[in-house]
C-alpha positions as CSV (number, residue, x, y, z in Angstrom):
1,M,-27.4,-109.4,31.0
2,T,-24.3,-108.6,28.3
3,S,-22.5,-111.0,27.3
4,S,-19.1,-113.2,28.5
5,S,-16.7,-111.3,26.6
6,A,-13.2,-111.3,28.1
7,V,-12.4,-109.1,30.8
8,S,-9.3,-107.3,29.2
9,T,-11.6,-106.4,25.7
10,R,-14.4,-105.3,27.8
11,P,-15.3,-101.5,27.7
12,A,-15.0,-99.7,31.3
13,Y,-17.8,-98.0,30.4
14,R,-21.2,-99.2,28.8
15,P,-24.9,-97.7,29.0
16,Y,-26.5,-98.9,31.2
17,A,-31.1,-98.9,31.0
18,A,-32.2,-97.6,34.5
19,T,-35.4,-96.8,36.2
20,V,-35.9,-94.1,39.0
21,A,-36.7,-96.6,41.9
22,D,-37.0,-93.9,44.7
23,V,-36.3,-89.7,45.0
24,H,-35.1,-88.1,48.3
25,R,-35.7,-84.4,49.3
26,L,-31.6,-84.2,51.3
27,S,-31.8,-80.3,52.1
28,P,-33.1,-77.3,49.9
29,H,-30.4,-77.3,47.3
30,F,-30.0,-81.3,47.2
31,V,-31.8,-84.0,45.6
32,R,-30.9,-87.7,46.3
33,V,-32.2,-90.1,43.3
34,A,-31.9,-93.8,43.5
35,F,-31.8,-95.9,40.1
36,T,-32.1,-99.8,39.7
37,G,-30.8,-101.3,36.4
38,P,-31.2,-105.5,35.2
39,D,-27.4,-104.8,34.7
40,F,-26.8,-102.8,37.8
41,E,-25.2,-106.2,39.1
42,V,-21.6,-105.3,37.5
43,F,-21.5,-101.8,37.8
44,G,-18.1,-100.5,38.9
45,T,-17.7,-100.5,42.8
46,A,-14.4,-98.1,43.0
47,G,-16.3,-95.7,45.2
48,L,-14.4,-92.4,45.7
49,D,-15.4,-89.8,43.3
50,Q,-16.1,-92.7,40.4
51,R,-17.3,-90.3,37.3
52,L,-20.6,-91.4,35.6
53,K,-22.7,-89.7,32.9
54,L,-26.4,-89.0,32.7
55,I,-28.4,-89.5,29.3
56,L,-31.7,-86.9,29.6
57,P,-34.7,-87.5,29.2
58,L,-36.2,-84.8,26.4
59,A,-38.7,-82.9,27.3
60,D,-41.4,-85.4,25.6
61,G,-39.9,-88.3,27.5
62,T,-38.0,-89.8,25.1
63,L,-34.4,-91.2,25.2
64,S,-31.9,-91.9,22.6
65,D,-31.0,-95.1,21.9
66,I,-27.5,-95.0,22.4
67,G,-27.3,-99.3,22.2
68,Q,-28.3,-99.7,26.1
69,H,-30.5,-102.5,25.5
70,D,-28.1,-104.4,22.7
71,P,-25.2,-106.5,24.4
72,D,-23.6,-106.3,21.1
73,R,-23.4,-102.6,21.2
74,I,-22.4,-101.9,24.5
75,D,-20.0,-104.6,24.7
76,A,-18.9,-102.6,21.2
77,G,-17.9,-99.8,23.1
78,D,-19.0,-97.1,20.9
79,W,-22.1,-95.2,23.1
80,Y,-20.1,-92.3,22.5
81,T,-20.3,-92.3,19.0
82,A,-23.7,-93.3,18.9
83,W,-24.7,-90.0,21.0
84,R,-22.8,-87.9,19.1
85,E,-24.3,-89.2,15.9
86,I,-27.9,-88.3,17.1
87,P,-28.9,-84.9,15.1
88,S,-28.7,-82.1,18.6
89,E,-32.0,-81.2,17.6
90,I,-33.6,-84.5,18.8
91,R,-30.2,-85.9,21.0
92,S,-31.1,-86.5,24.6
93,P,-28.5,-84.0,26.9
94,L,-25.6,-85.3,28.8
95,R,-24.5,-84.8,32.0
96,T,-21.6,-86.0,33.9
97,Y,-22.1,-86.7,37.7
98,T,-21.0,-88.6,40.5
99,V,-21.7,-92.0,42.2
100,R,-22.9,-90.8,45.6
101,R,-23.1,-94.9,46.5
102,V,-23.7,-98.4,44.7
103,D,-24.9,-101.8,45.9
104,P,-24.5,-104.2,43.0
105,A,-26.3,-107.1,44.7
106,A,-29.1,-104.9,45.3
107,R,-28.9,-103.3,41.6
108,R,-29.4,-100.3,43.6
109,L,-27.1,-96.5,42.4
110,L,-27.7,-93.1,44.0
111,V,-27.0,-89.9,42.6
112,D,-27.1,-86.3,44.4
113,F,-28.2,-83.8,42.7
114,V,-28.0,-80.2,43.2
115,V,-31.4,-78.1,42.6
116,H,-31.6,-74.3,42.5
117,H,-33.7,-71.8,40.9
118,D,-31.2,-71.1,37.4
119,A,-30.8,-75.8,36.9
120,G,-29.7,-77.0,34.3
121,P,-31.1,-79.9,32.4
122,A,-30.0,-82.9,35.3
123,G,-31.3,-80.6,38.3
124,S,-34.2,-79.7,36.3
125,W,-35.0,-82.9,35.9
126,A,-34.1,-84.1,39.3
127,E,-36.5,-81.3,40.8
128,R,-39.1,-83.2,38.3
129,A,-37.8,-87.0,39.1
130,A,-40.5,-89.8,40.0
131,V,-41.0,-93.6,40.6
132,G,-40.8,-95.2,37.4
133,Q,-39.3,-92.8,34.9
134,E,-36.6,-94.3,32.8
135,I,-33.1,-92.8,32.4
136,V,-29.3,-94.1,30.8
137,I,-26.6,-94.2,32.7
138,V,-23.0,-94.5,31.3
139,G,-20.7,-95.4,33.9
140,P,-18.5,-98.1,35.0
141,D,-18.2,-102.1,34.5
142,Q,-16.6,-103.7,37.5
143,R,-15.8,-107.2,35.3
144,S,-13.7,-104.1,32.7
145,E,-9.6,-103.6,34.2
146,G,-10.2,-99.8,33.6
147,Y,-13.4,-100.2,35.5
148,R,-11.7,-97.4,37.8
149,L,-11.3,-94.6,34.9
150,G,-13.3,-91.9,36.0
151,L,-11.7,-91.5,39.1
152,D,-9.2,-88.6,40.1
153,W,-8.7,-89.1,43.6
154,H,-5.1,-90.3,43.5
155,P,-3.3,-89.9,46.6
156,G,-0.8,-91.8,46.5
157,T,1.2,-92.4,49.9
158,A,-0.4,-89.4,51.3
159,G,-2.1,-90.1,54.6
160,R,-2.5,-86.0,55.6
161,V,-5.2,-85.1,53.2
162,M,-7.5,-81.5,52.5
163,L,-10.5,-81.6,50.4
164,A,-12.5,-78.5,49.3
165,G,-14.9,-77.8,47.1
166,D,-18.8,-76.3,46.7
167,E,-21.9,-77.6,46.2
168,T,-21.5,-79.4,43.2
169,A,-18.2,-81.4,45.2
170,A,-20.5,-82.3,47.6
171,P,-21.3,-85.7,46.4
172,A,-17.8,-86.3,45.0
173,I,-16.1,-85.5,48.8
174,G,-19.1,-87.4,50.7
175,S,-18.2,-90.5,48.7
176,I,-14.3,-90.4,48.9
177,L,-14.7,-89.7,52.7
178,E,-16.9,-92.5,53.4
179,S,-14.7,-94.7,51.2
180,L,-11.3,-93.5,53.7
181,D,-10.9,-95.3,56.8
182,E,-9.6,-93.4,60.1
183,S,-5.7,-93.9,59.1
184,Y,-6.2,-90.8,57.2
185,D,-5.5,-87.4,59.1
186,V,-8.7,-85.5,57.0
187,D,-9.5,-82.1,56.6
188,A,-12.5,-81.1,54.5
189,F,-14.2,-77.3,53.1
190,I,-18.1,-77.9,51.4
191,E,-19.3,-74.3,50.9
192,V,-23.2,-74.7,50.7
193,P,-26.0,-72.5,49.5
194,T,-27.5,-72.3,53.3
195,G,-26.7,-74.0,56.5
196,A,-29.8,-76.6,56.1
197,D,-27.8,-77.5,53.4
198,A,-25.2,-79.3,55.2
199,L,-25.9,-83.1,54.6
200,A,-24.8,-86.4,57.3
201,L,-21.9,-88.1,56.1
202,D,-20.9,-91.9,57.5
203,V,-16.9,-90.7,58.2
204,P,-14.8,-91.4,61.5
205,D,-15.4,-89.1,64.2
206,S,-11.5,-87.8,63.5
207,F,-12.7,-86.4,60.2
208,R,-12.6,-82.4,60.2
209,V,-15.3,-81.7,58.1
210,T,-16.3,-78.1,57.8
211,W,-19.6,-77.1,55.8
212,L,-19.6,-73.5,55.0
213,P,-22.7,-71.9,54.3
214,R,-22.7,-69.4,51.5
215,D,-26.3,-67.2,52.3
216,D,-25.8,-63.6,50.7
217,R,-22.3,-64.0,50.3
218,D,-20.1,-64.1,46.3
219,H,-19.9,-68.1,45.5
220,G,-16.5,-68.9,46.6
221,A,-15.9,-66.7,49.0
222,A,-16.3,-68.7,52.4
223,L,-14.5,-71.5,50.8
224,T,-11.5,-69.9,49.6
225,E,-11.4,-68.0,53.2
226,A,-11.3,-71.4,55.1
227,V,-9.1,-73.0,52.9
228,T,-6.5,-69.4,53.2
229,A,-7.0,-70.0,56.7
230,W,-6.4,-73.7,57.0
231,T,-3.2,-73.2,55.1
232,A,-2.2,-70.4,57.6
233,T,-1.8,-73.3,60.7
234,A,-0.6,-76.3,58.7
235,G,2.8,-74.7,57.4
236,D,4.7,-77.7,58.6
237,V,2.8,-80.1,56.5
238,L,2.4,-78.1,53.4
239,A,6.6,-77.1,54.1
240,R,7.1,-80.4,53.8
241,A,4.9,-81.3,50.7
242,A,6.7,-78.2,48.5
243,A,8.3,-78.5,45.5
244,P,12.1,-78.6,45.0
245,R,12.0,-75.4,43.1
246,R,9.3,-72.5,42.2
247,Q,6.5,-73.5,40.0
248,E,4.8,-71.5,37.3
249,L,1.7,-72.1,36.4
250,S,0.2,-71.3,33.0
251,D,-3.0,-68.4,33.2
252,V,-5.9,-70.2,32.4
253,D,-8.6,-68.6,31.1
254,V,-11.4,-70.2,33.0
255,D,-14.6,-69.0,30.8
256,T,-13.0,-70.7,27.7
257,D,-10.6,-73.5,29.0
258,L,-10.7,-76.4,30.9
259,L,-9.7,-76.6,34.2
260,W,-8.8,-79.8,35.4
261,D,-5.6,-81.9,36.4
262,S,-5.7,-85.1,38.4
263,P,-2.1,-86.3,38.9
264,D,-1.4,-89.6,39.3
265,D,-0.1,-91.6,42.5
266,S,3.4,-90.5,43.8
267,E,5.1,-90.3,47.4
268,G,4.4,-88.3,49.3
269,E,2.8,-87.4,52.7
270,F,0.2,-84.5,52.1
271,Y,-2.5,-84.3,49.4
272,A,-5.1,-82.1,48.2
273,W,-8.7,-82.5,46.0
274,I,-10.2,-79.2,45.2
275,A,-13.2,-79.3,42.9
276,G,-16.0,-76.9,41.8
277,E,-16.7,-73.4,40.2
278,A,-14.0,-73.1,38.7
279,A,-12.4,-69.3,39.0
280,T,-13.1,-70.0,43.1
281,I,-10.7,-73.5,42.3
282,K,-8.3,-72.3,40.1
283,G,-7.6,-69.0,42.6
284,L,-7.7,-72.1,45.3
285,R,-4.6,-74.5,43.6
286,R,-2.5,-71.2,42.9
287,H,-2.5,-70.4,46.5
288,L,-1.8,-73.8,47.4
289,V,0.5,-74.4,44.7
290,Q,2.6,-70.9,44.3
291,G,1.4,-68.9,47.4
292,C,2.1,-71.8,49.5
293,G,4.7,-73.6,47.5
294,V,2.9,-77.3,47.4
295,D,4.3,-79.7,45.0
296,R,1.7,-79.6,42.1
297,K,1.9,-83.1,41.9
298,R,0.3,-82.9,45.4
299,V,-2.8,-81.0,44.0
300,A,-5.9,-82.5,42.4
301,F,-7.8,-79.9,40.8
302,M,-11.1,-80.0,38.8
303,G,-13.6,-77.1,37.5
304,Y,-17.0,-78.6,37.8
305,W,-18.6,-75.7,36.2
306,R,-18.2,-71.9,35.9
307,L,-20.0,-69.1,36.9
308,G,-23.1,-68.6,34.5
309,Q,-23.6,-71.8,34.0
310,S,-25.3,-74.2,36.0
311,E,-24.2,-78.2,35.6
312,R,-21.0,-79.9,34.6
313,Q,-21.2,-80.8,31.3
314,E,-20.0,-83.0,28.8
């Protein structure tokens, strides 16, 4: 276990030595991997869209040493520096994913992976994952004051929420929805490769969750149509969420620039959370903010990946 340093000085994120405990194929394009680890009893439990980092084995099975077995190095909080200092040719790949579910008492953590024919390092690893394989997971420490670092869900006072994303955002959307209670008025739109990729969620019956099979259509087309159609029926809600004056948006180049903003909690009835392929998310954000006039402080948007790049990367 880690040492008992004060909560105020403990790093918010730390490396955890982890082992694959179970692998379950949820659908044609989703694999759920359960991990266990000796220190998972202190893993952060904020839920929602909590991010984590996966340090993946190299082709020969070796893992970079970033202090995951050393309590002093864990408390030093220098895991990222340690990772960067490893020569690139022998450095384990690092990818960002979402905590799908965590049970600290059982020392069990679930992560959902998207798998497809051109999967990157994490998706390819998930296709081959087997019980007993070792990995390093960098995630929140419940004992740290900053354990909620890594959340992009900041609805503030909003009770009327809309979430939209593609399959890469499905784990985060699922976790957010399962963290909310029936007091929220929810619409969620999730574009997935096929109809067989619609997953069961444990949410109140009042939540309106729409799975959008892409099939042979262009990526993002179904999601864009669904959100655009929804905004046409939510006029009163969006009008009350309008900014006091027209807002200008910088023209972000999604091929080179990071498309990511999760405004802090604020006052308001409505909140939107959108994530997935960067060009699609850019278009949806522009539609909400400039087309519908929604105050940009009420819209969180995250470009997880770009066409031509299969995974969310560091």
